[in-house]
C-alpha positions as CSV (number, residue, x, y, z in Angstrom):
1,M,89.9,210.9,221.1
2,T,87.3,213.7,221.1
3,E,85.7,215.4,218.1
4,A,87.7,218.6,218.8
5,E,91.0,216.6,218.6
6,F,89.9,215.1,215.3
7,Q,89.4,218.6,213.9
8,E,93.1,219.4,214.4
9,Y,94.0,217.1,211.5
10,Q,93.2,217.5,207.9
11,V,91.6,214.2,206.9
12,A,91.0,213.1,203.3
13,V,88.6,210.2,202.5
14,L,89.6,208.6,199.3
15,L,87.1,206.5,197.3
16,P,88.3,205.0,194.1
17,C,85.2,204.0,192.0
18,Y,84.3,202.2,188.9
19,N,80.5,201.8,188.1
20,E,79.3,202.1,191.7
21,A,76.3,204.3,191.1
22,Q,74.1,202.0,193.2
23,T,76.1,202.5,196.4
24,I,78.3,205.5,196.1
25,G,75.7,208.1,197.3
26,D,75.2,206.2,200.6
27,V,78.9,205.6,201.1
28,V,79.7,209.3,200.7
29,A,76.8,210.2,203.0
30,G,78.1,207.7,205.6
31,F,81.6,209.2,205.6
32,R,80.2,212.7,205.9
33,A,78.3,211.7,209.0
34,A,81.2,209.7,210.5
35,L,83.8,212.4,209.7
36,P,82.0,215.7,209.4
37,H,85.2,217.7,208.9
38,A,86.9,215.4,206.4
39,R,87.3,216.2,202.7
40,I,85.7,213.4,200.7
41,Y,87.2,212.6,197.2
42,V,85.7,210.2,194.7
43,Y,88.0,209.3,191.9
44,D,85.9,208.0,189.0
45,N,87.8,205.5,186.9
46,N,85.9,205.6,183.5
47,S,82.5,204.6,184.9
48,T,79.8,204.1,182.4
49,D,76.9,204.7,184.8
50,S,76.0,207.7,187.0
51,T,78.7,207.2,189.6
52,A,80.3,210.6,189.3
53,L,76.9,212.4,189.3
54,R,75.6,210.6,192.4
55,A,78.9,211.2,194.3
56,A,78.8,214.9,193.5
57,L,75.2,215.2,194.6
58,A,76.1,213.5,197.9
59,G,78.7,216.1,198.5
60,A,82.0,214.5,197.4
61,R,84.7,216.2,195.3
62,V,84.8,214.2,192.0
63,V,87.9,213.7,190.0
64,R,88.2,211.6,186.8
65,E,91.2,209.3,186.2
66,R,91.4,208.0,182.7
67,R,94.0,205.3,183.2
68,Q,92.1,202.2,184.0
69,G,92.9,200.3,187.2
70,K,92.8,200.9,190.9
71,G,96.6,201.2,191.2
72,N,96.5,204.1,188.7
73,V,93.8,205.8,190.8
74,V,95.7,205.4,194.1
75,R,98.8,206.8,192.5
76,R,96.9,209.8,191.3
77,M,95.1,210.3,194.7
78,F,98.3,210.2,196.7
79,S,99.9,212.6,194.3
80,D,97.1,215.1,194.1
81,I,95.8,215.3,197.6
82,D,97.6,217.0,200.5
83,A,96.4,216.0,204.0
84,D,97.5,214.9,207.4
85,I,95.6,211.6,207.3
86,Y,94.4,209.6,204.4
87,L,91.5,207.2,204.7
88,M,90.9,204.8,201.8
89,A,87.8,202.7,201.2
90,D,85.8,201.2,198.4
91,G,82.7,202.7,196.9
92,D,80.7,199.5,197.0
93,G,79.4,199.8,200.5
94,T,81.3,196.8,201.9
95,Y,83.4,198.9,204.4
96,P,81.2,200.6,207.1
97,P,81.9,204.3,207.4
98,R,81.1,204.1,211.1
99,D,84.5,202.4,211.6
100,A,86.5,205.3,210.1
101,Q,87.1,207.1,213.4
102,E,88.4,203.9,215.0
103,L,90.9,203.5,212.1
104,I,92.1,207.0,212.5
105,R,92.3,206.8,216.3
106,T,94.4,203.6,216.0
107,L,96.7,205.4,213.5
108,L,97.3,208.3,215.9
109,T,97.5,206.5,219.2
110,E,99.8,203.8,218.0
111,G,102.0,206.2,216.0
112,A,101.5,204.0,212.9
113,D,102.0,205.0,209.3
114,M,99.4,202.5,208.0
115,V,96.4,200.8,209.7
116,V,94.7,198.0,207.8
117,G,91.1,197.2,208.6
118,T,91.1,193.4,208.3
119,R,87.8,192.0,207.1
120,R,85.8,190.0,209.6
121,G,83.5,187.6,207.7
122,V,85.3,188.1,204.3
123,R,85.0,184.3,203.6
124,A,81.2,184.6,203.8
125,D,81.0,187.2,201.0
126,A,84.1,187.2,198.9
127,G,82.1,187.4,195.7
128,R,82.7,183.8,194.8
129,Q,84.1,180.8,196.5
130,G,87.3,181.1,194.4
131,H,87.9,184.6,195.8
132,A,87.7,183.3,199.4
133,I,90.1,180.4,198.7
134,G,92.5,182.7,196.8
135,N,92.4,185.2,199.6
136,R,93.6,182.6,202.1
137,I,96.3,181.2,199.8
138,F,97.7,184.6,198.9
139,N,97.8,185.7,202.5
140,L,99.7,182.6,203.5
141,L,102.1,183.1,200.5
142,Y,102.7,186.7,201.5
143,R,103.6,185.8,205.1
144,S,106.0,183.2,203.8
145,L,107.7,185.6,201.4
146,F,107.6,189.0,203.0
147,G,106.9,188.6,206.7
148,S,104.0,188.3,209.2
149,D,103.1,192.0,209.5
150,F,99.7,191.5,207.8
151,T,96.9,188.9,207.9
152,D,94.7,190.5,205.2
153,I,96.8,192.0,202.4
154,F,93.8,192.6,200.1
155,S,91.7,194.8,202.5
156,G,90.9,198.1,200.8
157,Y,90.0,199.8,204.1
158,R,93.1,201.6,205.3
159,A,94.3,204.7,207.0
160,F,97.7,206.3,206.1
161,S,99.9,209.0,207.5
162,R,101.1,211.8,205.2
163,R,104.6,210.2,205.4
164,F,103.4,206.9,204.0
165,A,101.3,208.4,201.2
166,K,104.1,210.7,200.0
167,S,106.8,208.0,200.1
168,F,104.8,205.2,198.4
169,P,105.9,204.7,194.8
170,A,102.6,203.1,193.6
171,V,104.0,201.1,190.7
172,S,101.0,198.7,190.3
173,G,98.2,199.5,187.9
174,G,95.3,197.3,189.2
175,F,93.9,195.5,192.2
176,E,97.4,194.4,193.2
177,I,98.0,197.8,194.7
178,E,97.1,196.7,198.2
179,T,99.8,194.0,198.0
180,E,102.4,196.6,197.0
181,M,101.3,198.8,199.9
182,S,101.9,195.9,202.3
183,V,105.3,195.1,200.8
184,H,106.3,198.7,201.0
185,A,105.6,198.8,204.7
186,S,107.3,195.5,205.4
187,R,110.4,196.5,203.3
188,L,111.0,199.7,205.2
189,R,109.9,198.2,208.5
190,L,107.3,201.0,209.0
191,P,105.1,201.0,212.1
192,V,101.8,199.4,211.1
193,A,98.7,198.1,212.8
194,E,95.7,196.0,212.0
195,L,92.1,196.4,213.3
196,E,89.5,193.8,212.7
197,L,86.3,195.3,211.3
198,D,83.0,194.0,209.9
199,Y,82.9,193.4,206.2
200,G,79.6,194.1,204.6
201,R,77.8,192.4,201.8
202,R,77.3,194.0,198.5
203,P,73.7,195.1,197.8
204,E,71.5,193.2,195.3
205,G,72.6,194.0,191.8
206,S,76.1,195.1,192.7
207,H,78.9,192.9,191.4
208,S,82.6,192.4,192.2
209,K,85.0,193.7,189.6
210,L,87.5,191.0,190.4
211,S,88.2,188.1,188.1
212,T,89.3,185.0,189.9
213,F,91.9,183.9,187.4
214,R,92.9,187.1,185.6
215,D,93.4,189.2,188.7
216,G,94.9,186.2,190.6
217,G,97.5,185.9,187.9
218,K,98.3,189.6,188.1
219,I,98.8,189.3,191.9
220,L,101.1,186.3,191.4
221,W,103.1,188.2,188.9
222,M,103.2,191.2,191.3
223,F,104.5,188.8,194.1
224,A,107.3,187.7,191.7
225,M,108.2,191.2,190.7
226,L,108.2,192.5,194.3
227,M,110.4,189.5,195.3
228,K,112.8,190.4,192.5
229,E,113.0,194.0,193.6
230,T,113.0,193.6,197.4
231,R,114.6,190.2,197.9
232,P,116.7,189.6,194.8
233,F,119.1,187.1,196.5
234,T,116.2,184.8,197.4
235,F,114.6,185.3,194.0
236,F,117.7,184.6,191.9
237,G,119.0,182.1,194.4
238,A,115.9,179.9,193.8
239,I,116.3,180.2,190.0
240,S,120.0,179.4,190.4
241,G,119.2,176.4,192.5
242,A,116.7,175.1,189.8
243,F,119.5,175.3,187.1
244,M,122.0,173.6,189.4
245,L,119.6,170.8,190.1
246,S,118.9,170.3,186.4
247,S,122.7,170.3,185.8
248,L,123.2,167.6,188.4
249,L,120.4,165.4,187.0
250,F,122.0,165.5,183.6
251,M,125.5,165.0,185.0
252,A,124.8,162.1,187.3
253,P,124.4,159.3,184.6
254,V,127.5,160.6,182.7
255,V,129.7,160.6,185.8
256,T,128.4,157.2,186.8
257,A,129.3,155.7,183.4
258,Y,132.7,157.4,183.5
259,F,133.6,155.7,186.8
260,Q,132.4,152.4,185.5
261,T,134.0,152.5,182.0
262,G,136.5,155.3,182.1
263,L,134.8,156.8,179.1
264,V,132.5,159.8,178.5
265,D,130.1,158.2,176.1
266,R,127.4,160.9,176.3
267,L,129.4,164.0,175.5
268,P,126.5,166.2,174.5
269,T,124.8,165.5,177.8
270,W,128.0,166.4,179.6
271,V,128.3,169.7,177.7
272,L,124.7,170.5,178.5
273,S,125.1,169.8,182.2
274,M,128.2,172.0,182.3
275,A,126.4,174.8,180.5
276,L,123.5,174.6,183.0
277,M,126.0,174.7,185.9
278,M,127.7,177.8,184.5
279,I,124.3,179.5,184.1
280,S,123.5,178.6,187.7
281,F,126.7,180.3,188.9
282,M,126.0,183.4,186.8
283,I,122.5,183.8,188.1
284,F,123.7,183.3,191.7
285,T,126.4,186.0,191.2
286,A,123.7,188.4,189.7
287,G,121.6,187.8,192.8
288,L,124.4,188.7,195.1
289,I,125.1,192.0,193.2
290,L,121.4,192.9,192.9
291,D,120.9,192.2,196.6
292,S,123.5,194.8,197.5
293,L,121.8,197.3,195.2
294,A,118.4,196.5,196.7
295,R,119.8,197.2,200.2
296,A,121.2,200.5,199.0
297,R,117.8,201.4,197.5
298,S,116.0,200.5,200.6
299,E,118.3,202.8,202.6
300,Q,117.6,205.6,200.2
301,L,113.8,205.0,200.5
302,R,114.1,204.9,204.2
303,I,116.0,208.2,204.4
304,H,113.4,209.8,202.1
305,Y,110.6,208.5,204.3
306,M,112.2,209.8,207.5
307,G,112.5,213.3,205.9
308,L,108.7,213.6,205.5
309,P,106.4,214.8,208.3
310,S,104.0,212.2,209.6
311,T,101.2,214.7,210.2
312,R,100.8,218.4,210.8
313,G,98.8,217.8,213.9
314,E,100.0,217.0,217.4
315,T,103.4,215.5,218.0
316,A,103.5,211.7,218.4
317,V,106.5,209.6,219.5
318,V,107.0,206.8,217.0
319,P,109.7,204.1,216.8
320,V,112.1,204.6,213.9
321,A,114.0,201.6,212.6
322,A,117.6,202.2,212.0
323,L,119.0,201.5,208.6
324,T,120.6,198.4,210.0
325,G,117.2,197.1,210.8
326,R,117.4,197.5,214.6
327,D,114.8,199.5,216.5
328,D,117.5,201.3,218.6
329,A,116.4,204.8,218.1
330,R,113.4,206.9,219.0
331,A,112.3,210.0,217.1
332,E,109.5,212.5,217.2
333,A,107.4,213.0,214.1
334,A,105.6,216.3,213.8
């Protein structure tokens, strides 16, 4: 794709930042060189250093977001900014601006709504060993729960179509926002792609904002909440199964004694086992009802998504999944 073809699209580079004064100037300059016609936005999330000043001096448009957390920043960016293509990266210099055109090219040529720049060498510089281990565990967990669309759900280097940005609800408040983006794409069966890119090292004196246990706990909680919202039958079915298993464990010795003696000599245990069984059936029934509601909500989200233009540039033919989940239709997105 030539430079002239790139100019047909309004590209917005989105850089959420918190205390990145050491690197943000070079990052903005790098994206200005890689995408000369793009608008570069730096959203300063209550930085206590000179991040906003250095970003403005480098030529970025600086906006302050008072609600702390990357998820709050992303929600504000997608709401405020109108563009054909959105490119999101971090302000710490770990994502090379030179790869920006390749991400956008992949988005356009493959007719995708989101392209994720998977991090080559992330294990060598994940901040701490705990981060690298957690990254592998959470990616395996994601694939087992939500599907195999992504291999690096925590990558912050992504390109989005207008259709994705304007249909994404952005409920998360912190670093778990990338997980929510991935689940949103998997839930609606959106066309996505991955592109393996180099992952840079933080410069000396720059530190990761992630906390191994605190943010890991938040991500686990987000996994559970997303399972509840998107796959309630599986979520509540597992809880129902746990109650049923507990009921059977309490019930077994009572039933065994009854067949041996003809007497129920542990009546409180029998009552408890019956109560647990009833709770199990109630939770299972709730899961069935909520699963139907979740399917209806997914259909509504899909219809809303299909009503949004992908870009205002050239027309691209993209696959559109039918509400039944079959890829039996083709549509043109302008």
